[in-house]
N, C-alpha and C positions, 0 to 999 in steps of 0.2 A: 480484409486486412490480415486477420490472424492466420489464415492458411498459408501454405508453404511460401508463396511469394508476397504475401500482403498483410503485414501488420502495421498499424500506425504507431504514432509516437507514444511511448510509455514514459510517464514522467513520475519519478518517484521523488517525493519531497519530504524531507524531514527537516523542518525548518527551525532555525534558531534566530529569533528576532531580537535585535539589540535595543535596549532601552537607552535613551539619551543620558540617563544618569547612572553612575556606576552602582548605586544601591538598588537599582531596579533590574539589573542585568542577571541576577541570580534568583531562582525561585525562592520564595520565603518559606521557612518553616514556621507554621502558625501555632497559636496556642500561647499559654502563659510563658513557656520557656522558649526564648529566642535562640538558644543554642542550636546550631545546625546539626549536631550529632543526635541520633535517636536516643530514646531512653535506654538505660542499661540493659533491660531485658529484650531490647530490639537491636542492639548494636551488632550482634553476630549476623542476623539476617540481612542487615543492610550492607555488610561488607562486600558481598558478592556483586552488588550493584544491579542484580537482575530483578525482574518483576514476575509475579505469579502469572502463569498462563498455561494453556493446554500443552501437554507433552512434556512438561518439566517434571523432573524428579528432584525434590528439594529435601535436604537433610537438616534444615534448621526449622525453628518453631513457626516462623511467619516471615513474610516478605512484603515489601511495599507494593500496593496495587495502584497503578497510575491510571487516571481517568481523564481523557481529554473532553472538554465540554465547550459548546458554543451556545450563547444565550441571545435570543432575538426578542424584539418587542412585537406587538400585535400586527405591525406593518411589515415585519420581516427584517427590520434593521438590527444589526448587531448591537448589543449593549457591552461596552468595553470598560466601564468604570466600576464594576462590582468588586466587593471585598470578600474575603474568606467567610465572614459571618453571613453573607447572603446565600451560601450554599449548604445544602443538607444532602449527604450521601447515604443511601440505604443499601445494605447487602442482604438479599433475601428478606427484605422488609425491616431489618434492624439497623438503626442509625450507627454510623461509623465515625469516630472522631477524626477530623482531618489533621494530618501531621505535615503535609506538604501542600503548598499553594503557590502557583505561578500566575501572574497577571497576564493580560494580553500583550504586554510590552516585553515579556521575557523572550529571549532568542529561541530559534528553532534550528534543528539540523534537517537537511533535505537531501534526498537522493532523487535525481531527475533521470528517468529512463526514457530515451527516445527510440522507439521501435519503428524502424523505417525499412519496409520491404514491400515488394510488389507494387501495389497501387500508389504508393507514396513516392516512387522513384522520380517522377516528373515534378513533384512538388516538395522536394527535399528542402529547397530554399524557404518555403513557407514554414516548415517545421522549425528550421533554424531561427528564422525571424521571430516566431512565436516563443521559442525557448529563450531567446535573448530578451524579449519584452518581459517575459516572466521574471528573469533575473532582475531587471530594472524595477519591477514592482515589489520585490522583497526588500527587507531592511538590511542595513549594512552589517549587522552582527550575525545574520543568518548564514549557516554553513551549508554548502550544497555539494553533492556528488553528481557526476554525469555518467549515466549508464546507457549503452546502446547495443545494437546487434551489428555484426559484421560477418563476412564470409571466411571460411577456412577450407583449405584443400583437404579432401578425404578420398579414400579409395573409391573410384568411380565418379568423381566430380567434386562439387563443393557443397558445404552445408553451413547453416547459420550458427553462430556462437555468440555468447554474451560477453561484452567488454565493459570493464569499468574504466572509462576514459579519464576520469578525475576522481580522486578520493574526496572526502569531505573537506572543504576549504571555504574561506570567506574572500579569497582573492579572485575578484571578478575577471581579471585578465586571463588567469589560468582557466577559468570556467568557459570563457568565450572561445579560447583556443580549442578546448575540448569539444565545444559545440561545432566549431568549424571542421573538426575531424570526424564528425558523424558521417557514416556511409550507409548504403543500403545492403540488404541481405536477401538470400534466397530461401528464407524460412522464418518461422516465428517461434523461437524457444521461450515463450511467454512465461510459463511456470518456472522454467530454469532461471529466468531473470529475477523473479520474485525471491526464489531461494538464494541466489547469489547476493542479492541486496541484503537479506537477513544474515547470511553467513560471512559476507565480506564488508560491505559498506557499514553495517551496524554490528559488526563482530564484537567490538568492545562495549562494555556497559556504558551508559551515558554518565557524564559527569553531573554534579549537582546542578550546574547551570542549565543543562539540557534534559534533565530527568522529566519524563512525560511530555517532551517537546520534540517528538520525532514523527514524521509522516511520510506516506508514499502517495504520489500523484501519478496517474497513468493516463496518457493519451493513447487510446487503444480501442479496438473492437472487442478485445477480450478472448479472441479465438486462437487457440494454440495449434500449431501444426507439427512441431518437431522436438518437443521437450522430452527429456528422459524422466522427468518428475511429473507429478500431477497436482491438481488443485489443492487437495487436502494437505499435502506436504507443504506447499507454498503458504497456505493460509495459516497453518500451525506455526510455521517459522516466523512469519511476520508478527503474529499476535504474541508469540513468545518474546519477540524483540520489543514489544510495546509500541508498535508503529501504527499510527492512524493512516488509513489508506483512502486516497482520493482518486477518482477516475474521471477522465474526460472521454466520453464515449462518442466515437465517430462511426458513422454508418458506412460500411464497405460491403454490405451483403450482396448488392447487385453485381459489383465487380468480381467478387469471389465466386458467386454462382456461375457467372459467365465462363470463368477460367477453369472451374471444376469440370465443366462439361466438354472441354476441349479434349481432343485425342491425346493420348500419352506421348505421341511423337512430336507434338506441338511444343515449341520452346516457351510459349506463353501459358502453358497449363499450370494448374495448381494440384498438389497432391498431399495427402496426409502421410506421415511416417508410420511405419508398422506399429510403433509404440502407441501413437495416438489413435490409430485405427482400432487397436485392441481395447483401448480405453473406451472408445465409442461403443464397441460391441458389448462390453461388460455393462455399460450404463443403460443402453437403449435396446439392445437385442441379445440379452444374455443367453437365450435359447439357441442362437445361431451357432453354427460350427465355427470354431476358431480359425480353421484354415480358409474359410470363405472371406475373412477379413485380414488376410496377410498382405495382399497386394492391391493397392488402390486402383491400379490400371485394369484389374480384372473385374472391377465393379461396373455395373451398368449405369446409364445416365440417371435413371430414376433413383437408384440407390445413392448416387453422389448428391443429387438434389436434396434428398431426405437428410443425408448427413449434414449438409451445409445448414439447413434450416434448424435442425436439432441442436447443432453446435452453437449457433448464434443465440438461440433461446437459452441454452445452458450458460453461455458466457454472460448474458445479462443477469441471470439469476445469481451467478457466482460473484459478479461485481457488486450487486445489491447486497448480497450476504456479507461479503468482506468489508465493505464500507460501513455497514450498519454495526457489525460486530466490533470493529476497531474504533468507532467514533468518527469516521471520515464522512465523505459525501460523494455523490455522483453528479457530474455536470454533462450536459448534452452539447455536442458540436456536430451539426448536420454535415458540415464539410470542413476541410482543413482551413478554409478561409475563416471559419468561425472559431478556430482553435485559439487564436490570440485573445479574443474576448473571454473565452472559457478560462484561459490561464489567469486573466485578470481577476476573475471570480474566485479562483482557487487561492491566489495570493491574498485577496481580501479575507477569505475564509480563515486562512491560517493566521492572519494578523489579528483575528478576533477570538482566538481560542484560548480558553483558560486550561490550566492543568491542575487537577486535584489528586492528592495522594493520601492513602490511609493504610494502616496495618490491620487486616481483618480480625474482628473479634472471634470469629470461628477459626480455631487453630487446627481443626481436623484435617488430616492429609488423606482425604478419601477419594480424590480425583473427580468429585462431583461438580456439576455446573452450578455457579452462583450468579444470581441475577443482580445487576447493579441498577439502581434508580437514583437519578440526580434531580433534586428539587431546588428551586430558587425562592427565597422568602424576601419580603420587603419590596418587591417589584411587581406592579400590577400587570397582568396579562403577558407575563414573560413565558417564552417557550424555550426548552432546553433540548439540545441534541447531544448525546454522550454515548460512550461505550456501553453496551447493554449487558455485559457479563464476562465471566472468565471461568476456566476450569481450575479448580483447586489442585495443588500438587498432590501427588500420590506417593504413599510410603513405598519405598522399594523393598523388594524381598531379598533378604540376605541369603 
């Protein structure tokens, strides 16, 4: 899927679920003071609306850290009626007072990316049907954006580009039209799509209603063939935007390997861009000569097969890493026919997520990693899955 002709559906979800009662539609500021404004010594840091994350340079004393959390019982069923006082959040082992708390009924914002290239061309209808079923499974107040790949003319042929087919909206008719306009592409700018989601779809800080209620869901094999950016850039940007990332992993390895081995004169072949070939070389064969990895067509079949297997293993590690770091989750779909059921699981997962927020007691701007631990009290045999940490802001040098 991921290589030049074959990425599957990427779905980025940043969900906003609407409560049936108006007093449940906005995350609640918890504690003795029910004023939604932060304390005086925190007001400046809250004005920017941004959250602490890696790569940020912050000039204020502290900023809100948002922590998405899903709680299940011993049978794996979500627990959706917990209160703020059921949660304990620790940063590097030290308890942190919660200042923001959103129940599972609070709305989400969602960016849905459909990556349709190569192997999915004959099954584009299945992806559209699954995407529409996903919309049906979300709540009326959730806002969704549709992102996809399409072709553009370039010197020497065509290449894939990222398109935002619809900005965040709760108008289902607009979203369905956007899904109908999804096309296929001759490449997979997977990392570029993640960056654009962070830079475009989630460019503006979240309002109070959606603070800590943003997520990314991707139907993909996770293999990139043509991006100008890389995984580390995409990861940092999404975490900086406070987005929980969900993946629906579809296996396309056999399809990709078959087309990687085709002759370069074959219209059905797959190839990696020079940028992604260099990325592969630096990761897996740093001792190799750079010029040996400039042209995919010059590589032998054994080398191409090795590249394919290494990249699929890397993609699985990256998806596991990003979902864990952001508080999201991975879902498996053996085929596109299974994607609809996987989308239903994702929608259910998002609908059972709590959002916790705190201002860290450690005010040091040292750029160090801080571990987050979320505990649940008053509930027997409960299991919590939450964001596992963040990088503190770093003082800029004047």
